[in-house]
C-alpha positions in Angstrom: 53.8 13.4 -6.3 53.8 11.9 -9.8 56.6 9.8 -9.4 55.3 8.1 -6.1 52.1 7.5 -8.1 53.8 5.8 -10.8 55.5 3.8 -8.3 52.4 2.8 -6.4 51.0 1.5 -10.1 54.2 -0.4 -10.7 53.9 -2.2 -7.6 49.8 -2.6 -7.6 49.1 -3.0 -11.5 45.5 -4.2 -10.6 44.9 -0.6 -9.7 45.5 0.8 -13.1 42.3 1.4 -15.0 42.4 1.8 -18.6 39.7 3.3 -20.5 38.3 1.8 -23.2 37.9 3.5 -26.9 34.8 4.6 -27.6 32.9 3.6 -31.0 33.4 7.0 -32.5 37.3 6.5 -31.6 37.5 3.1 -33.3 35.2 4.6 -36.5 38.3 7.2 -36.6 41.2 4.6 -36.0 39.4 2.4 -38.8 38.1 5.2 -41.0 39.8 3.9 -44.4 38.5 0.6 -43.8 34.8 1.9 -42.8 35.0 4.2 -46.0 36.0 1.5 -48.1 33.0 -0.6 -46.9 30.8 2.2 -46.9 29.5 1.8 -50.8 28.7 -1.9 -50.2 26.5 -1.0 -47.0 24.5 1.5 -49.1 24.2 -0.9 -51.7 22.9 -3.3 -49.4 20.5 -1.0 -47.9 19.1 0.0 -51.3 18.7 -3.1 -52.8 17.5 -5.5 -49.4 16.2 -3.1 -46.9 14.2 -0.2 -49.0 12.4 -2.6 -51.1 11.0 -4.2 -47.8 8.7 -1.2 -47.5 7.0 -2.3 -50.9 5.2 -5.3 -48.9 2.5 -2.8 -47.7 1.4 -3.2 -50.8 0.0 -6.8 -49.6 -2.4 -5.6 -47.3 -3.6 -2.8 -50.2 -6.1 -2.9 -53.1 -2.8 -1.6 -54.9 -3.5 0.7 -57.8 -0.2 2.2 -60.1 -1.5 5.8 -60.6 -2.7 5.6 -56.9 0.7 4.8 -55.4 1.3 3.7 -51.8 -0.5 6.5 -50.3 -3.7 6.6 -51.9 -4.4 3.0 -52.8 -7.2 1.7 -50.5 -6.3 -0.6 -47.3 -7.6 -3.8 -47.5 -5.9 -5.8 -44.9 -6.0 -9.6 -45.3 -8.2 -9.7 -47.9 -5.3 -11.0 -50.7 -3.8 -13.6 -47.9 -7.5 -15.0 -47.4 -8.3 -15.0 -50.8 -5.0 -17.1 -51.7 -5.5 -19.8 -48.8 -9.2 -20.2 -49.9 -8.4 -20.4 -53.4 -8.6 -23.6 -55.5 -5.0 -23.6 -56.5 -3.4 -22.7 -53.2 -2.7 -26.6 -51.9 -1.5 -27.9 -55.5 1.0 -25.1 -55.8 2.3 -25.2 -51.9 2.5 -29.5 -52.6 4.4 -28.8 -55.8 6.8 -26.4 -54.4 7.4 -28.5 -50.9 7.7 -31.6 -53.0 10.3 -30.3 -55.7 12.3 -28.5 -53.1 12.4 -31.6 -50.5 13.2 -34.0 -53.0 16.4 -31.4 -54.3 17.4 -30.6 -50.8 17.7 -34.4 -49.9 19.0 -35.8 -53.2 21.4 -33.1 -53.9 23.0 -33.1 -50.7 23.3 -36.8 -50.6 24.9 -36.6 -54.1 27.1 -34.1 -53.1 28.4 -35.5 -50.2 28.8 -39.1 -52.1 30.6 -37.6 -54.8 32.9 -35.4 -52.6 33.9 -38.6 -50.3 34.5 -40.5 -53.8 36.7 -38.0 -55.1 38.4 -37.7 -51.9 39.2 -41.7 -52.4 40.9 -41.0 -55.8 44.7 -41.5 -55.7 45.3 -40.4 -59.1 45.8 -36.7 -58.6 45.6 -35.9 -62.8 42.5 -37.9 -62.7 41.1 -36.5 -59.4 41.6 -32.9 -60.8 39.9 -33.4 -64.6 36.8 -35.2 -62.9 36.7 -32.3 -60.2 36.7 -29.7 -63.2 34.7 -31.3 -65.4 32.1 -31.7 -62.1 31.8 -27.9 -62.4 31.0 -27.4 -65.8 27.0 -27.5 -65.5 26.6 -25.3 -62.8 28.3 -22.2 -65.0 25.5 -23.0 -67.8 22.4 -21.2 -67.6 19.2 -22.7 -66.9 17.9 -21.8 -70.5 20.8 -24.0 -71.9 20.1 -26.9 -69.6 16.4 -26.8 -70.4 16.9 -27.4 -73.4 19.3 -29.8 -73.7 17.0 -31.9 -71.4 14.0 -31.2 -73.5 16.0 -32.2 -76.8 17.3 -35.4 -75.0 13.9 -36.5 -73.8 11.9 -35.1 -76.7 10.3 -37.7 -78.9 12.5 -37.3 -81.7 15.3 -36.9 -79.1 18.7 -39.2 -78.7 17.4 -40.9 -75.7 14.0 -42.1 -77.7 15.6 -42.9 -80.4 18.2 -45.6 -78.7 15.2 -46.8 -77.0 13.2 -47.6 -80.8 16.4 -48.8 -82.2 16.8 -51.5 -79.3 13.2 -52.3 -79.5 12.6 -51.4 -75.9 9.8 -49.4 -77.1 7.6 -49.4 -80.1 7.1 -45.6 -80.3 8.5 -42.6 -78.9 7.8 -41.9 -75.3 6.8 -38.6 -74.3 8.7 -38.1 -70.9 8.1 -34.2 -70.2 4.3 -35.0 -70.9 4.1 -37.6 -68.2 3.2 -36.1 -64.9 4.6 -38.9 -62.7 8.0 -38.5 -64.4 8.3 -34.8 -63.8 9.6 -34.4 -60.4 12.2 -37.4 -61.0 13.3 -35.5 -64.4 14.0 -32.0 -62.2 15.4 -33.4 -59.2 17.4 -35.3 -61.4 18.5 -32.1 -63.4 19.2 -30.2 -60.6 21.5 -32.6 -59.0 23.4 -33.0 -62.3 23.7 -29.2 -62.9 24.6 -28.5 -59.4 26.5 -31.6 -57.7 29.9 -30.4 -58.4 29.5 -27.1 -57.3 28.1 -28.0 -54.1 30.4 -30.5 -53.3 33.4 -27.7 -52.9 32.3 -27.2 -49.4 32.5 -30.7 -48.6 35.6 -31.4 -50.3 37.0 -28.2 -48.3 35.6 -29.7 -44.9 37.2 -33.8 -45.9 40.8 -32.2 -46.8 40.8 -30.3 -43.4 40.4 -33.8 -41.6 43.5 -34.8 -39.5 45.3 -37.6 -41.8 46.4 -38.7 -38.4 42.8 -40.0 -37.5 43.1 -42.1 -40.5 46.4 -43.6 -40.0 45.4 -44.7 -36.7 42.3 -46.1 -37.8 44.2 -48.1 -40.8 46.6 -49.4 -37.9 43.6 -50.6 -36.3 42.7 -52.5 -39.2 39.5 -50.1 -40.2 39.1 -50.7 -44.2 38.0 -47.8 -46.3 34.6 -48.1 -45.7 34.9 -48.1 -42.1 37.2 -45.1 -41.8 34.5 -42.9 -44.5 31.8 -44.3 -41.9 33.7 -43.3 -38.4 35.9 -40.8 -39.5 34.8 -38.9 -42.5 31.3 -38.6 -42.0 31.2 -37.8 -38.4 33.9 -35.0 -39.0 32.0 -33.2 -42.0 28.8 -33.7 -40.1 28.7 -30.1 -38.5 29.4 -28.6 -41.9 26.5 -30.8 -43.5 24.2 -29.9 -40.4 24.8 -26.0 -41.3 24.3 -26.4 -45.0 21.3 -28.3 -44.3 19.8 -25.3 -42.3 21.0 -22.4 -44.5 19.1 -24.7 -47.5 16.0 -25.4 -45.4 15.0 -21.7 -45.9 15.1 -22.5 -49.6 11.6 -25.1 -48.7 9.2 -23.1 -50.8 11.4 -21.0 -53.0 12.1 -23.9 -55.7 14.1 -22.8 -58.4 12.1 -20.6 -60.6 13.8 -20.3 -64.0 14.3 -24.4 -63.9 10.5 -24.8 -63.4 9.4 -21.8 -65.8 11.3 -23.6 -68.4 10.2 -26.9 -68.0 6.7 -27.0 -67.4 4.3 -27.3 -70.5 0.6 -27.8 -70.5 0.5 -31.8 -70.0 2.4 -31.4 -66.8 1.2 -28.7 -65.3 -0.8 -30.0 -62.4 3.0 -31.0 -60.9 5.0 -28.5 -62.4 3.3 -24.9 -61.0 5.0 -23.7 -58.1 4.4 -20.4 -56.1 7.2 -18.6 -57.7 5.8 -19.2 -61.3 2.4 -18.9 -59.8 3.5 -15.0 -58.4 5.0 -14.3 -62.0 1.9 -15.0 -63.8 -0.4 -13.1 -61.3 1.8 -10.4 -60.6 3.4 -9.4 -63.9 1.2 -11.2 -66.2 -2.1 -10.5 -64.9 -1.0 -7.2 -63.2 -2.7 -8.5 -59.6 0.2 -6.8 -57.6 -1.2 -6.7 -54.3 -2.2 -10.3 -54.9 0.8 -11.6 -55.7 3.0 -9.8 -53.5 0.7 -11.1 -50.3 1.7 -14.4 -51.7 5.5 -13.8 -52.0 5.3 -12.5 -48.4 3.8 -15.6 -47.2 6.6 -17.4 -48.8 9.2 -15.3 -47.1 7.8 -15.6 -43.9 7.5 -19.4 -44.1 11.3 -19.7 -45.2 12.2 -17.7 -42.1 10.4 -20.1 -39.9 11.3 -23.1 -41.5 15.0 -21.8 -40.8 14.8 -21.2 -37.0 12.8 -24.5 -36.8 15.6 -26.4 -38.7 18.3 -24.8 -36.4 16.8 -25.1 -33.1 15.9 -29.1 -34.0 19.8 -29.5 -35.3 20.9 -28.0 -32.1 18.7 -30.0 -29.8 19.6 -33.3 -31.8 23.1 -33.0 -32.5 24.4 -29.7 -30.7 25.1 -27.7 -33.9 23.5 -24.7 -35.0 23.9 -21.5 -36.6 23.3 -19.7 -33.1 
């Protein structure tokens, strides 16, 4: 009987039913890998998911000695206080302007740098430039801010050169001028992050088939045309994905940079949501209010990521999901 059944299945393999292993069986089969990943999973839950429960204090009049359970529930009181406050529009404006400037110019400069670096034919010079471009990224914001403050200070080398060449009569207070703060922090961000941000674009350019460039060269396309018609279209998916991911930071301008660069003279253009939360929450002790502002920041960031992804997918067909 068994022999006849085996003979039948050999002649009609489509009738052979293969049961899929259960999730538990797969887990047992991969138990060594699962156990290796388990500490990381526990760490992620402890560091990123459990703290989310702390957002409940945004809806409470939280007191440390009373804790979560005994603090008074006040609903949307802190959100309303933030949106009706005098500082709301100012800090949202500053955060948006600084983030958008750094996102646009940071992306453009990183792409241009990657393309120009790819066009260099001297290998030793190319590697040297690429290595030097990475170095500012590994400098802390404290060192970077002090460097710019020293360069742009009234006794700094830039003022010294301008005075010595009689371009100006007396030192110019760059960091005290509100109209110069946004360009300065944007330039600072580009200088620090351009080389590191270009790594992904360089990798995308290296992955482009050389046959496309050779075919374009045979057809008479110059270097600029090859860049415009081959390089940029081929790295467009990479650009779109990175823009979607970075758009989530639109209300989360770099805290360290702004905290170290602002002073009493430029505070009207340098105060952002992150520094405002720090001052209100940690220094003033208004934990519930600071948590409400921070929650608003996170919610808007999530909405922006979904919106940008949908727009990108509708326009170019490229999206994260």
